[in-house]
GULO-603056 format. One record per residue (C-alpha): x, y, z. Coordinates in pm, 1 decimal. Layout:
<atoms>
{x=X; y=Y; z=Z}
...
</atoms>
This chain:
<atoms>
{x=-1673.5; y=-6920.6; z=-4521.0}
{x=-1370.0; y=-6702.9; z=-4445.0}
{x=-1296.9; y=-6398.6; z=-4657.3}
{x=-1038.1; y=-6430.5; z=-4932.3}
{x=-698.3; y=-6273.6; z=-4874.4}
{x=-580.7; y=-6008.8; z=-5118.2}
{x=-348.9; y=-6263.1; z=-5281.5}
{x=-628.5; y=-6521.0; z=-5313.8}
{x=-864.4; y=-6257.5; z=-5454.8}
{x=-604.8; y=-6159.0; z=-5714.7}
{x=-578.3; y=-6522.9; z=-5823.4}
{x=-955.6; y=-6562.9; z=-5847.6}
{x=-1003.9; y=-6241.1; z=-6045.5}
{x=-687.3; y=-6257.8; z=-6258.2}
{x=-869.5; y=-6408.3; z=-6557.5}
{x=-1136.1; y=-6136.2; z=-6556.1}
{x=-872.7; y=-5863.2; z=-6511.0}
{x=-666.6; y=-6001.2; z=-6798.2}
{x=-975.2; y=-6018.7; z=-7023.4}
{x=-1069.0; y=-5660.9; z=-6939.9}
{x=-715.4; y=-5531.4; z=-6998.7}
{x=-689.0; y=-5701.1; z=-7338.0}
{x=-1037.2; y=-5594.6; z=-7446.3}
{x=-947.0; y=-5238.7; z=-7351.1}
{x=-620.7; y=-5259.9; z=-7548.0}
{x=-807.1; y=-5394.7; z=-7850.1}
{x=-1044.4; y=-5098.7; z=-7837.4}
{x=-759.8; y=-4849.5; z=-7794.4}
{x=-590.3; y=-4997.1; z=-8101.1}
{x=-911.6; y=-4971.4; z=-8302.4}
{x=-959.8; y=-4611.0; z=-8190.9}
{x=-601.9; y=-4510.9; z=-8271.7}
{x=-617.1; y=-4674.9; z=-8612.9}
{x=-950.5; y=-4525.2; z=-8722.7}
{x=-774.0; y=-4253.7; z=-8918.8}
{x=-505.9; y=-4500.1; z=-9039.5}
{x=-233.1; y=-4287.9; z=-8884.4}
{x=-31.6; y=-4334.0; z=-8566.2}
{x=130.3; y=-4035.8; z=-8398.0}
{x=367.1; y=-3993.2; z=-8104.3}
{x=97.4; y=-3895.6; z=-7854.5}
{x=-100.1; y=-4210.1; z=-7934.8}
{x=212.3; y=-4421.4; z=-7884.4}
{x=263.3; y=-4258.2; z=-7546.1}
{x=-87.0; y=-4366.3; z=-7446.5}
{x=-4.0; y=-4724.7; z=-7549.2}
{x=309.6; y=-4701.7; z=-7336.5}
{x=97.3; y=-4588.4; z=-7041.5}
{x=-132.3; y=-4889.0; z=-7091.5}
{x=174.7; y=-5112.7; z=-7077.9}
{x=302.0; y=-4949.5; z=-6759.5}
{x=-37.4; y=-4976.0; z=-6588.9}
{x=-54.7; y=-5351.4; z=-6654.7}
{x=309.2; y=-5430.4; z=-6579.2}
{x=207.4; y=-5662.8; z=-6294.1}
{x=59.5; y=-5897.4; z=-6555.5}
{x=383.6; y=-5931.5; z=-6751.1}
{x=424.8; y=-6296.9; z=-6657.2}
{x=76.7; y=-6384.0; z=-6780.1}
{x=37.8; y=-6484.6; z=-7144.0}
{x=24.4; y=-6283.7; z=-7371.0}
{x=113.5; y=-5965.5; z=-7178.3}
{x=490.1; y=-6007.9; z=-7216.3}
{x=444.5; y=-6008.7; z=-7594.2}
{x=221.7; y=-5698.6; z=-7578.5}
{x=466.0; y=-5507.3; z=-7363.4}
{x=773.7; y=-5607.5; z=-7564.8}
{x=611.6; y=-5490.0; z=-7887.5}
{x=501.8; y=-5160.1; z=-7730.4}
{x=844.0; y=-5098.5; z=-7572.2}
{x=1024.0; y=-5171.8; z=-7899.0}
{x=794.0; y=-4936.5; z=-8089.1}
{x=837.6; y=-4650.1; z=-7844.0}
{x=1214.9; y=-4688.8; z=-7877.5}
{x=1166.7; y=-4670.3; z=-8259.4}
{x=1278.2; y=-5027.0; z=-8332.4}
{x=941.2; y=-5125.1; z=-8481.5}
{x=730.7; y=-4908.9; z=-8717.8}
{x=418.7; y=-4780.6; z=-8542.1}
{x=174.9; y=-4906.4; z=-8807.1}
{x=324.6; y=-5254.0; z=-8783.1}
{x=282.6; y=-5240.0; z=-8405.5}
{x=-90.1; y=-5173.3; z=-8431.7}
{x=-133.9; y=-5472.5; z=-8662.8}
{x=79.3; y=-5701.1; z=-8443.7}
{x=-94.8; y=-5603.4; z=-8122.1}
{x=-440.3; y=-5638.8; z=-8275.3}
{x=-348.4; y=-5983.7; z=-8407.3}
{x=-235.3; y=-6085.5; z=-8057.2}
{x=-565.0; y=-5962.9; z=-7911.7}
{x=-757.1; y=-6172.0; z=-8163.1}
{x=-539.5; y=-6477.2; z=-8095.9}
{x=-603.3; y=-6441.2; z=-7723.9}
{x=-977.5; y=-6429.6; z=-7790.5}
{x=-974.1; y=-6740.3; z=-8011.9}
{x=-782.8; y=-6936.3; z=-7747.1}
{x=-1012.6; y=-6818.3; z=-7470.2}
{x=-1265.8; y=-7074.3; z=-7351.4}
{x=-1461.0; y=-6821.1; z=-7148.1}
{x=-1590.2; y=-6524.9; z=-7339.4}
{x=-1870.4; y=-6284.4; z=-7255.9}
{x=-1953.0; y=-6108.4; z=-7581.0}
{x=-2151.2; y=-5815.9; z=-7441.9}
{x=-1903.1; y=-5730.4; z=-7166.4}
{x=-1615.3; y=-5771.7; z=-7410.6}
{x=-1771.4; y=-5547.8; z=-7672.7}
{x=-1858.6; y=-5278.2; z=-7417.8}
{x=-1499.2; y=-5284.5; z=-7295.1}
{x=-1383.2; y=-5264.1; z=-7657.1}
{x=-1607.9; y=-4963.0; z=-7711.8}
{x=-1453.7; y=-4792.1; z=-7410.5}
{x=-1112.5; y=-4866.4; z=-7556.5}
{x=-1215.0; y=-4719.7; z=-7892.0}
{x=-1319.8; y=-4399.2; z=-7715.5}
{x=-983.3; y=-4404.8; z=-7538.7}
{x=-793.5; y=-4449.5; z=-7864.1}
{x=-983.9; y=-4172.8; z=-8038.8}
{x=-899.1; y=-3927.8; z=-7760.0}
{x=-539.4; y=-4046.5; z=-7716.5}
{x=-397.2; y=-3756.0; z=-7917.5}
{x=-661.4; y=-3507.0; z=-7803.7}
{x=-797.6; y=-3461.5; z=-8156.7}
{x=-1108.0; y=-3602.3; z=-8325.9}
{x=-1109.7; y=-3599.1; z=-8704.2}
{x=-1387.3; y=-3673.1; z=-8952.1}
{x=-1263.4; y=-4020.8; z=-9044.2}
{x=-1263.3; y=-4124.9; z=-8677.9}
{x=-1624.6; y=-4012.1; z=-8646.0}
{x=-1733.2; y=-4202.6; z=-8955.7}
{x=-1544.1; y=-4518.2; z=-8860.2}
{x=-1688.0; y=-4504.4; z=-8508.6}
{x=-2032.2; y=-4482.7; z=-8669.2}
{x=-1947.5; y=-4790.5; z=-8877.2}
{x=-1833.3; y=-4987.9; z=-8569.1}
{x=-2150.6; y=-4892.4; z=-8384.5}
{x=-2360.0; y=-5000.3; z=-8682.7}
{x=-2180.5; y=-5336.2; z=-8688.3}
{x=-2248.7; y=-5395.1; z=-8318.1}
{x=-2619.4; y=-5322.8; z=-8284.5}
{x=-2652.7; y=-5620.1; z=-8047.4}
{x=-2540.0; y=-5366.8; z=-7785.1}
{x=-2836.0; y=-5140.2; z=-7855.9}
{x=-3000.8; y=-5193.9; z=-7516.4}
{x=-2680.6; y=-5131.0; z=-7321.9}
{x=-2539.3; y=-4808.4; z=-7187.1}
{x=-2338.0; y=-4625.3; z=-7310.5}
{x=-2355.0; y=-4775.9; z=-7659.8}
{x=-2710.5; y=-4648.2; z=-7706.5}
{x=-2629.0; y=-4288.6; z=-7617.2}
{x=-2299.6; y=-4277.2; z=-7807.7}
{x=-2476.4; y=-4411.7; z=-8117.7}
{x=-2756.3; y=-4159.2; z=-8077.2}
{x=-2504.4; y=-3874.5; z=-8058.8}
{x=-2305.3; y=-4003.6; z=-8357.7}
{x=-2618.9; y=-4040.0; z=-8570.6}
{x=-2722.3; y=-3683.9; z=-8487.3}
{x=-2375.7; y=-3560.1; z=-8588.9}
{x=-2367.7; y=-3734.7; z=-8926.7}
{x=-2736.9; y=-3692.7; z=-9012.5}
{x=-2686.1; y=-3376.3; z=-9219.6}
{x=-2393.6; y=-3519.8; z=-9415.5}
{x=-2132.9; y=-3288.3; z=-9266.4}
{x=-1927.4; y=-3288.6; z=-8945.9}
{x=-1831.4; y=-2945.3; z=-8818.3}
{x=-1583.6; y=-2844.1; z=-8546.8}
{x=-1857.0; y=-2776.4; z=-8291.5}
{x=-1994.1; y=-3129.5; z=-8332.6}
{x=-1644.6; y=-3275.4; z=-8291.7}
{x=-1606.1; y=-3073.6; z=-7972.4}
{x=-1935.6; y=-3203.0; z=-7833.7}
{x=-1830.9; y=-3559.5; z=-7916.1}
{x=-1494.6; y=-3501.7; z=-7749.9}
{x=-1666.6; y=-3377.8; z=-7434.3}
{x=-1906.2; y=-3671.5; z=-7433.1}
{x=-1644.0; y=-3943.5; z=-7490.8}
{x=-1423.6; y=-3784.7; z=-7226.2}
{x=-1677.3; y=-3897.4; z=-6964.9}
{x=-1569.2; y=-4256.9; z=-7022.2}
{x=-1194.7; y=-4221.6; z=-7071.8}
{x=-915.0; y=-4178.7; z=-6819.8}
{x=-617.6; y=-4068.4; z=-7029.1}
{x=-282.0; y=-4133.6; z=-6869.1}
{x=-119.0; y=-3846.7; z=-7055.7}
{x=-197.7; y=-3558.1; z=-6821.1}
{x=-104.2; y=-3295.2; z=-7079.1}
{x=-358.3; y=-3429.5; z=-7329.8}
{x=-618.3; y=-3487.0; z=-7058.4}
{x=-583.2; y=-3130.4; z=-6930.6}
{x=-606.4; y=-2993.8; z=-7284.5}
{x=-930.1; y=-3186.0; z=-7348.3}
{x=-1074.7; y=-3055.6; z=-7021.5}
{x=-978.7; y=-2702.3; z=-7126.4}
{x=-1118.2; y=-2745.2; z=-7479.2}
{x=-1452.6; y=-2879.6; z=-7354.5}
{x=-1494.6; y=-2671.1; z=-7038.4}
{x=-1788.5; y=-2471.6; z=-7177.7}
{x=-1949.3; y=-2758.9; z=-7367.3}
{x=-2290.4; y=-2854.6; z=-7229.9}
{x=-2349.8; y=-3224.7; z=-7290.2}
{x=-2647.9; y=-3441.8; z=-7214.4}
{x=-2634.3; y=-3813.0; z=-7168.7}
{x=-2592.5; y=-4069.6; z=-6897.7}
{x=-2520.4; y=-3841.0; z=-6605.3}
{x=-2665.1; y=-3491.8; z=-6600.0}
{x=-2406.2; y=-3217.6; z=-6642.7}
{x=-2412.2; y=-2957.6; z=-6362.8}
{x=-2742.7; y=-3092.1; z=-6226.1}
{x=-2981.3; y=-2910.2; z=-5995.6}
{x=-3008.6; y=-3139.2; z=-5693.9}
{x=-3297.7; y=-3101.0; z=-5449.2}
{x=-3280.7; y=-3334.1; z=-5150.9}
{x=-3569.8; y=-3252.9; z=-4917.1}
{x=-3856.0; y=-3492.1; z=-4992.5}
{x=-3675.3; y=-3650.0; z=-5288.6}
{x=-3595.2; y=-4020.7; z=-5327.4}
{x=-3238.2; y=-4133.8; z=-5394.1}
{x=-3072.3; y=-4460.7; z=-5490.1}
{x=-2694.5; y=-4510.2; z=-5485.5}
{x=-2497.2; y=-4739.0; z=-5715.4}
{x=-2133.4; y=-4803.6; z=-5797.0}
{x=-1814.5; y=-4787.9; z=-5593.5}
{x=-1794.9; y=-4459.5; z=-5406.0}
{x=-1489.5; y=-4242.8; z=-5350.0}
{x=-1654.4; y=-4005.1; z=-5102.7}
{x=-1736.3; y=-4265.5; z=-4839.0}
{x=-1933.5; y=-4583.3; z=-4805.0}
{x=-2293.2; y=-4622.8; z=-4915.3}
{x=-2433.3; y=-4605.0; z=-4562.4}
{x=-2264.2; y=-4269.2; z=-4503.5}
{x=-2414.7; y=-4128.2; z=-4824.5}
{x=-2759.5; y=-4258.8; z=-4728.0}
{x=-2726.5; y=-4097.1; z=-4384.2}
{x=-2639.4; y=-3763.2; z=-4548.5}
{x=-2954.7; y=-3792.0; z=-4759.0}
{x=-3171.9; y=-3870.9; z=-4455.7}
{x=-3021.1; y=-3588.0; z=-4248.8}
{x=-3117.9; y=-3338.8; z=-4521.4}
{x=-3473.9; y=-3467.0; z=-4554.1}
{x=-3423.2; y=-3698.9; z=-4848.4}
{x=-3532.8; y=-4061.1; z=-4877.9}
{x=-3259.9; y=-4319.7; z=-4949.2}
{x=-3366.5; y=-4647.6; z=-5112.7}
{x=-3188.9; y=-4968.8; z=-5211.7}
{x=-3347.6; y=-5012.0; z=-5555.0}
{x=-3451.8; y=-4801.1; z=-5853.1}
{x=-3831.1; y=-4767.4; z=-5873.7}
{x=-4082.4; y=-4535.0; z=-6038.3}
{x=-4060.4; y=-4321.3; z=-5725.0}
{x=-3684.1; y=-4266.6; z=-5757.1}
{x=-3592.2; y=-3906.0; z=-5832.1}
{x=-3212.3; y=-3943.9; z=-5843.8}
{x=-2968.5; y=-4227.3; z=-5911.0}
{x=-2624.9; y=-4139.2; z=-5771.4}
{x=-2354.2; y=-4313.8; z=-5974.7}
{x=-2027.5; y=-4379.8; z=-5794.1}
{x=-1709.5; y=-4284.4; z=-5973.7}
{x=-1491.9; y=-4594.7; z=-5937.6}
{x=-1231.7; y=-4496.3; z=-6196.7}
{x=-1438.9; y=-4600.1; z=-6498.2}
{x=-1660.7; y=-4291.0; z=-6475.3}
{x=-1993.6; y=-4470.8; z=-6476.7}
{x=-1914.8; y=-4719.2; z=-6748.3}
{x=-2183.3; y=-4989.7; z=-6746.7}
{x=-1999.3; y=-5291.5; z=-6620.4}
{x=-2149.3; y=-5563.9; z=-6403.5}
{x=-2077.0; y=-5390.7; z=-6072.5}
{x=-2367.1; y=-5152.5; z=-6120.1}
{x=-2485.3; y=-5180.7; z=-6477.8}
{x=-2827.4; y=-5318.5; z=-6390.4}
{x=-2942.8; y=-5009.1; z=-6197.9}
{x=-2801.2; y=-4776.7; z=-6462.1}
{x=-2969.3; y=-4970.0; z=-6740.1}
{x=-3301.7; y=-4973.6; z=-6554.1}
{x=-3284.0; y=-4599.2; z=-6491.9}
{x=-3199.6; y=-4530.4; z=-6856.9}
{x=-3489.3; y=-4746.6; z=-6968.7}
{x=-3724.0; y=-4554.1; z=-6738.1}
{x=-3592.9; y=-4223.4; z=-6867.7}
{x=-3650.3; y=-4327.4; z=-7228.4}
{x=-4015.0; y=-4397.2; z=-7148.4}
{x=-4064.4; y=-4048.4; z=-7008.6}
{x=-3964.3; y=-4090.2; z=-6644.0}
{x=-3782.4; y=-3788.3; z=-6505.6}
{x=-3526.8; y=-3982.3; z=-6299.7}
{x=-3199.1; y=-3789.2; z=-6292.4}
{x=-2866.5; y=-3973.5; z=-6305.5}
{x=-2590.2; y=-3778.3; z=-6132.8}
{x=-2224.6; y=-3838.2; z=-6066.7}
{x=-2120.0; y=-3888.1; z=-5706.6}
{x=-1904.2; y=-3575.1; z=-5711.6}
{x=-2196.6; y=-3358.8; z=-5831.3}
{x=-2405.2; y=-3494.8; z=-5544.5}
{x=-2127.5; y=-3413.5; z=-5294.8}
{x=-2102.4; y=-3061.2; z=-5437.5}
{x=-2477.6; y=-3021.3; z=-5378.2}
{x=-2436.4; y=-3144.9; z=-5019.7}
{x=-2159.8; y=-2890.2; z=-4957.1}
{x=-2375.9; y=-2608.9; z=-5099.6}
{x=-2668.0; y=-2704.9; z=-4876.2}
{x=-2447.5; y=-2718.3; z=-4569.4}
{x=-2318.7; y=-2376.5; z=-4663.5}
</atoms>
């Protein structure tokens, strides 16, 4: 069978791309509205979402989404009304949709919620509590990354009945792993605010990577090269590349494909398996691709 052309591939995947875009928008709306206020920076992030999906404008219901967002940004529609209208459209799209994968949808919604919470660069107490409530209402995701780790962090934050600034900062640093804000000013500010925050979770922060004699598995879409090139680097430095995650695996290298290791179908199975192993006491280390490449550069001196 011949390979699909780019145009044919776009047609085949357009339904999945539309679903993902709308699920993400729904989550962003939920995240923005957690504190029941809408500010200018959050509206800018909605505008960026619209611009990034402009190629879908002729697909129902994207024209409606984009018109509402454009009218709001130009101050013709009140912002709070916009959130309600857009959320209603998302729900209408879902009810008309004959194909619906609940887990994938809810994970994409969770990513959108994280996005919405960080859209203005500030996390307040109500957002934390409402995120906890959403997580509690979606416990069917309990075995999926990153729901399990986000919920664990949130529960640890609220366990003592108070939410201090340091805990908000840790949460901001953690959620920032999964969000690609389009507003560079806000994104840079979050990076600056959380630069010294040491977070644990899916991928180890600033990991110590030892290659000689260690076993590695690679997953995800890589930015640094193809998988074979990474495996050759590992072999050249005395490491052992493998195709699957096993009890012998020391490191799982997670490719950064733009979603920053979000557990979607492209590589969620290996991530989930590794997380399950880690929860049972296995010492497997999950590392971002760029941390692995930094380790390679250090070894090559």
